[in-house]
ROSE-4610 file (N, C-alpha, C; in Angstrom, 1 decimal, always signed):
// ROSE-4610
residu = [M/M/M/K/K/K/T/T/T/N/N/N/Q/Q/Q/T/T/T/A/A/A/S/S/S/Y/Y/Y/S/S/S/L/L/L/R/R/R/V/V/V/N/N/N/R/R/R/I/I/I/L/L/L/L/L/L/K/K/K/K/K/K/F/F/F/R/R/R/Y/Y/Y/I/I/I/A/A/A/D/D/D/Y/Y/Y/E/E/E/G/G/G/R/R/R/S/S/S/T/T/T/N/N/N/R/R/R/E/E/E/I/I/I/E/E/E/Q/Q/Q/I/I/I/M/M/M/R/R/R/Q/Q/Q/H/H/H/V/V/V/K/K/K/K/K/K/H/H/H/E/E/E/D/D/D/E/E/E/H/H/H/G/G/G/A/A/A/I/I/I/T/T/T/S/S/S/E/E/E/M/M/M/L/L/L/D/D/D/A/A/A/F/F/F/Y/Y/Y/A/A/A/K/K/K/E/E/E/S/S/S]
num = [1/1/1/2/2/2/3/3/3/4/4/4/5/5/5/6/6/6/7/7/7/8/8/8/9/9/9/10/10/10/11/11/11/12/12/12/13/13/13/14/14/14/15/15/15/16/16/16/17/17/17/18/18/18/19/19/19/20/20/20/21/21/21/22/22/22/23/23/23/24/24/24/25/25/25/26/26/26/27/27/27/28/28/28/29/29/29/30/30/30/31/31/31/32/32/32/33/33/33/34/34/34/35/35/35/36/36/36/37/37/37/38/38/38/39/39/39/40/40/40/41/41/41/42/42/42/43/43/43/44/44/44/45/45/45/46/46/46/47/47/47/48/48/48/49/49/49/50/50/50/51/51/51/52/52/52/53/53/53/54/54/54/55/55/55/56/56/56/57/57/57/58/58/58/59/59/59/60/60/60/61/61/61/62/62/62/63/63/63/64/64/64/65/65/65/66/66/66/67/67/67]
x = [+0.8/+0.0/+1.0/+0.5/+1.3/+0.9/+1.8/+1.4/+1.6/+0.7/+1.0/+2.4/+3.1/+4.1/+4.3/+3.0/+2.8/+2.4/+3.3/+3.0/+2.6/+1.8/+1.4/+1.9/+2.2/+2.9/+2.6/+1.9/+1.3/+2.6/+2.5/+3.6/+3.2/+3.4/+3.2/+4.4/+4.0/+5.0/+4.2/+5.2/+5.0/+4.0/+2.9/+2.0/+2.6/+3.5/+3.9/+5.1/+5.8/+6.8/+6.0/+5.0/+4.1/+3.6/+3.1/+2.6/+3.7/+5.0/+6.1/+6.6/+6.5/+6.8/+5.9/+4.5/+3.5/+3.7/+4.2/+4.4/+5.3/+6.7/+7.8/+7.4/+6.8/+6.2/+5.5/+4.4/+3.9/+4.7/+5.4/+6.6/+7.4/+7.5/+8.3/+7.6/+6.2/+5.0/+4.9/+4.9/+4.8/+3.7/+3.0/+2.1/+3.0/+2.6/+3.2/+3.8/+2.9/+3.3/+4.6/+4.7/+5.5/+6.8/+6.9/+7.9/+8.7/+7.8/+8.4/+9.0/+8.5/+9.1/+10.4/+10.5/+11.7/+12.8/+12.6/+13.4/+14.1/+13.0/+13.3/+14.4/+14.0/+15.0/+16.3/+16.4/+17.6/+18.4/+17.8/+18.3/+18.9/+18.0/+18.6/+19.9/+19.6/+20.8/+22.0/+22.0/+23.1/+23.5/+22.9/+23.4/+23.8/+23.4/+24.0/+25.1/+25.4/+26.6/+27.9/+27.5/+28.4/+28.9/+27.6/+28.0/+27.8/+27.3/+27.0/+25.5/+25.2/+23.7/+23.1/+21.9/+21.1/+20.4/+20.8/+20.3/+19.0/+18.5/+17.1/+17.6/+18.5/+19.1/+19.2/+19.9/+20.1/+18.7/+17.6/+16.4/+15.6/+15.7/+15.2/+15.6/+17.0/+17.5/+17.2/+17.2/+16.7/+15.2/+14.3/+12.9/+12.6/+13.5/+13.5/+13.7/+14.5/+14.9/+13.8/+13.0/+11.8/+10.7/+10.5/+9.2/+9.4]
y = [-1.1/+0.0/+1.4/+2.1/+3.3/+4.4/+5.0/+6.0/+7.2/+8.5/+9.6/+10.4/+11.0/+11.4/+13.1/+13.5/+14.9/+15.2/+16.2/+16.6/+18.0/+18.2/+19.9/+20.3/+21.6/+22.3/+23.9/+24.6/+25.8/+26.6/+27.8/+28.6/+30.1/+30.5/+32.1/+32.8/+34.1/+34.9/+36.3/+37.3/+38.5/+39.0/+39.6/+39.6/+40.3/+41.3/+42.1/+40.9/+40.2/+39.2/+38.0/+37.7/+36.8/+37.3/+38.6/+39.1/+39.3/+39.5/+39.9/+38.6/+37.4/+35.8/+35.5/+35.7/+35.4/+35.9/+37.2/+37.9/+37.4/+36.8/+36.2/+34.8/+34.2/+32.7/+33.0/+33.9/+34.1/+34.5/+35.4/+35.8/+34.5/+33.5/+32.4/+31.1/+31.6/+30.6/+29.4/+29.9/+28.6/+29.2/+28.1/+28.5/+28.9/+29.4/+29.8/+28.4/+27.5/+26.1/+25.6/+25.6/+25.1/+25.8/+27.0/+28.2/+27.5/+27.6/+27.1/+25.8/+24.8/+23.5/+23.6/+24.5/+24.7/+25.0/+26.1/+26.9/+25.7/+24.9/+23.9/+22.9/+22.6/+21.6/+22.1/+23.4/+24.0/+24.0/+24.4/+24.6/+23.1/+22.2/+20.9/+20.4/+20.4/+20.3/+20.9/+22.4/+23.1/+22.3/+22.2/+21.7/+20.2/+19.3/+17.9/+18.1/+19.1/+19.4/+19.6/+20.3/+20.7/+19.8/+19.4/+18.4/+16.8/+16.4/+14.9/+14.8/+13.7/+13.2/+12.9/+13.5/+13.3/+11.8/+10.8/+9.6/+9.4/+8.3/+7.8/+7.3/+7.1/+6.7/+7.9/+8.9/+10.1/+10.9/+10.8/+11.3/+10.3/+9.2/+8.4/+8.8/+9.0/+9.4/+10.6/+11.6/+13.1/+12.9/+12.3/+12.3/+11.5/+10.5/+9.7/+10.6/+11.3/+12.2/+13.4/+13.7/+14.8/+14.0/+12.8/+12.2/+11.8]
z = [-0.1/+0.0/-0.1/-0.8/-1.0/+0.0/+0.8/+1.9/+1.2/+1.9/+1.4/+1.9/+0.9/+1.2/+1.3/+1.5/+1.6/+3.0/+3.8/+5.2/+5.2/+6.0/+6.3/+7.5/+7.3/+8.1/+8.2/+9.5/+9.5/+9.9/+9.0/+8.9/+9.4/+10.6/+11.0/+10.3/+9.5/+8.9/+8.8/+8.8/+8.6/+7.1/+7.4/+6.3/+5.1/+5.1/+4.0/+3.4/+3.9/+3.7/+2.9/+3.2/+2.6/+1.3/+1.4/+0.1/-1.0/-0.5/-1.4/-1.8/-1.1/-1.3/-2.5/-2.2/-3.3/-4.5/-4.5/-5.8/-6.5/-5.8/-6.4/-6.9/-6.1/-6.6/-7.9/-8.1/-9.3/-10.3/-10.2/-11.0/-11.8/-10.8/-11.3/-11.9/-11.9/-12.3/-11.3/-10.3/-9.0/-8.1/-7.6/-6.5/-5.2/-4.4/-3.2/-2.4/-2.5/-1.7/-2.5/-3.9/-4.8/-4.7/-4.4/-4.1/-2.9/-1.8/-0.5/-0.6/-1.4/-1.6/-2.5/-3.7/-4.1/-3.3/-2.6/-1.8/-0.7/-0.2/+1.0/+0.1/-1.0/-1.6/-1.9/-2.1/-2.3/-1.1/-0.1/+1.1/+1.6/+1.6/+2.1/+0.8/-0.3/-1.1/-0.8/-0.3/-0.2/+1.3/+2.1/+3.5/+3.3/+2.4/+2.3/+1.3/+0.5/-0.2/+0.6/+1.6/+2.7/+3.8/+4.1/+5.3/+5.1/+4.1/+3.6/+3.9/+3.2/+3.1/+4.5/+4.5/+5.9/+5.6/+6.2/+6.1/+7.0/+6.4/+7.3/+8.7/+9.0/+10.2/+11.2/+10.4/+11.3/+11.4/+10.5/+10.8/+11.9/+11.9/+13.0/+14.3/+14.4/+15.6/+16.0/+15.2/+15.3/+16.0/+15.4/+15.8/+16.8/+17.2/+18.4/+19.8/+19.7/+20.9/+21.0/+20.1/+20.2/+20.8/+20.9/+21.5/+23.0]
């Protein structure tokens, strides 16, 4: 059975910043959500390029200490 790979996250942000961000997303031909995803992908790639891949074991350990 295939599981849903999409997660929801609420974000509180300055109203003017969000309006500007939506403007940029539209300029880039993306929805606001897709623009956020694009920036997150770029940030994760940059981090992994500098520090190495974030493995599933690392994620498991990280989330285990949160609970």
